[in-house]
N, C-alpha and C positions, 0 to 999 in steps of 0.2 A: 503494500500499500504505499510505503515512501519512496517507490522509484521515480515518480514524477518530479517530487522535490529535489531529488539527488540529480537528476539529470539536467534541471531548470538550473541549478547551482553551478554545476559543469560546465554549461552553454556560458553563464555569467562570467565565470572566471577565463573561459577560453577569450571570450570579446575584450577581456580587460588586458589580455596577454597579448594581444594582437601587435605585431611590430610595426616599426614606423612606415616600413617599405608596403602595408595595406593601406597607408594615408596618401592622398593625393601628392603625386611626384613634384618635385619642384625642379627648376631650370635655372642655370647660370648661363649668362651670356656676357661677351666682353671683348676687349680688344688688347692685344700685345703689341708693345711698340720699344723703339730703343730709347735710351735716355734724352734724344733729340725730339723724339715724338713720332719718328717714322716708322710706319707700320711694319711689323714682323712677320714675313710669311714662313710657313711650314715649323713655328713654333709648337711644342707639345703640351696640351693642358691635360692634368690628370685630376681626377676627383678621388675621394676616400670611401664614400658609402653611397653606393657600391663604388667598386673600381672601375671607373670609365675613363676613355682617353676620347680627346679631340684635337685636330691639327688646324692651326690658323690658316685662313685663306691669304689672298694676295694682299687684302687689306688689313690683315692681322687681326680678323675677327674669328670667335669661335663660339660655339654651343654646345652645351653637355644637358642632356634632358634625362628624364627618368631617376632623379636624384631622391634620395630619402630624407625627409623632413629631421630638423636636427642639426647638430652640429657638424659640418663639413670642409674638410681641408681641402684645398684647391692649389695645386703646385704647377709651375710652369717652367721649361725650360727650353733652351735652344744652343744648338753649337756654337762656341764662341762667347756666349753670354752668360752670367751669373743665373743661377736660377733664383726664383720669387716664390713664395707660398704666403696664402693669406687662410684664415679661419672664418667661415660664416656659420651663421645661425640660421636657418633655412625653416621658413613656415610651409605648412602643407600648400602645395598648388602654388607657391610664390614662385615668381619670376625675378630673378635678382641679376643685376649688372655688375660686374667686376673687372676692372681693368688695370694692366701691369705693365711697368716700364723695367726694361731688363737693361743692366749695364754691362757693358763690354768687357770681358776679362783682359786684365792688363798683362798679357802674355805674349812676347815676340814669338811668331812662329814662322818657321822656314817654310818658303812655297812648296815642297816636295813632301815635308812630314808634317803637315797642317794638321790631317785628321789625328794623327796620332799623338801629337802634343797636344790639342785640343781633349782628347781623351784621357790623356794621362793628368791633365791639369783637372779636368772634372772629377776624377776619382780621388785626386789628391784634396782637392775642396771638400767632398763629403766624407774624408777620413778613411777612405779604403786602404791607401797604402800604410798608414800609422796601425789601423788595427791589425793589417797583415803583418808588420813588423812585430806586434805583441805576440802574435803566435797563437792565439786562442781558438781560431777557427780554421775551415779550410776554406780556401780562396781560387778562383777560376779567373784568369785575366781574359782581355781581348785576344792575345797572342795565342793563349791555350784554346780558347773556343775557335780561332780559325784552323788549328791544327785537327780538332775534333771531327770536322766535317758533320756537323749535325744539323737539324732544322730547327728546333724551338727548345726551350728551356726544360720541358720535360725529357727530352732526349739526353740534356745534360745530366740530370738528375738521377737517370737510370743508369749511367756509368758510374756513380759513386756507391761503393760497397756497402756504405752504411746508411742508405738511403732507398726507399722502394716507392713506387709509383702504383696505387692501386686504383681500380675503378669500381663505384658503387653507384647505382641507378643512374648510370649515364654520364657521371662527373667522376675527375679524377682527384686523388688526392697524395699528398706526400706524408709517407711515415718513416719513422727510423727503423732500420733492422734489429736494434738492440731496444726492448722495451715497447716498440710499435707505438710510440705517440707521434700525436701530429704535430709538425714544427709550426710556428707562426710565422706568417709570410709578410714579406715586405717588398714592395717595387717603386723604387726612387723614394725610399722612406715613408712611404705611405701605407698603411696596413691594408692587406687585401684578402680576400677570400679563397682565390686559387690564383694558377699562373697560365690560365688559357690566352692564347692569342698573343704571345710575346715570342717573335722570330727570335734566334740566335742572332740574325744581322743586325738587330738594334741594341744587343747586351753590350755593354762595357765591361761589366764585372759582375761576379756572383760570391756571397760571403755566405757560409755555412757555419751553424756553431751547434754541435752535437748534443749539448747538455744545458741546462738552464744555469748552471753555475759560470758557463762559458761566455752567456750572452752579454755583450756589452752595454753599457748605460744608454748607447745613441739608440738602442732599441728597446727602451724601457716600457713601451707601448705593449710588449710581449708579455708584460706583467709576469704570471706564474708559469708561462709556457715551458714546455720541457727542453724546446729546442727553437733555433730560428734560421731562416733563410732570407737574403737580403739580396735582390737583384737591381742592378743599375743599368738604366738605358740610355741611348743616347739621343 
């Protein structure tokens, strides 16, 4: 006789637990320019919830839609310029404008090695080489990726003996071989839920931390994660 009240209570609890993604999605649009106000085409703009990417057009404009309401981290980067980030608090169904001005990296680059020097500068800027010298993790550089002849990040992970890629319900996940826990994932410093859609051709470096005690403070968003993987793209 108490079935109906119990079912009603469960439904009510379920409604209260609906995630932000069930609300009307938000949209962020904007423009990316250099410090002089000149539009920057082909700049990459990324969101954190969920992880989405957009590339600016010839006028430096971008649009990222289907974003979850709440706190949203937007990051912008382009080769040869300093990266920029901002945090927005989006309301359900909101359309927010966010403009970015990127400063040129003060690095003299030889014309023959321009791309390699820019990659090295970017990885230095985000602390990749500093953490590599500390030796707490496993690091894959751009040069090593070129030698691997692989297509996407999943192929790189499959080559690491201490990591595995598993598929469940049509989605791929990373788990550690020892303990079988799921590492926390980062792309360009942003927390992501998976590594889909990242070709190796745009990856500058990868960091892997096998245990929670090895995760550096830069990835404190991992919280109590058992492991962490950070991917840096160009």
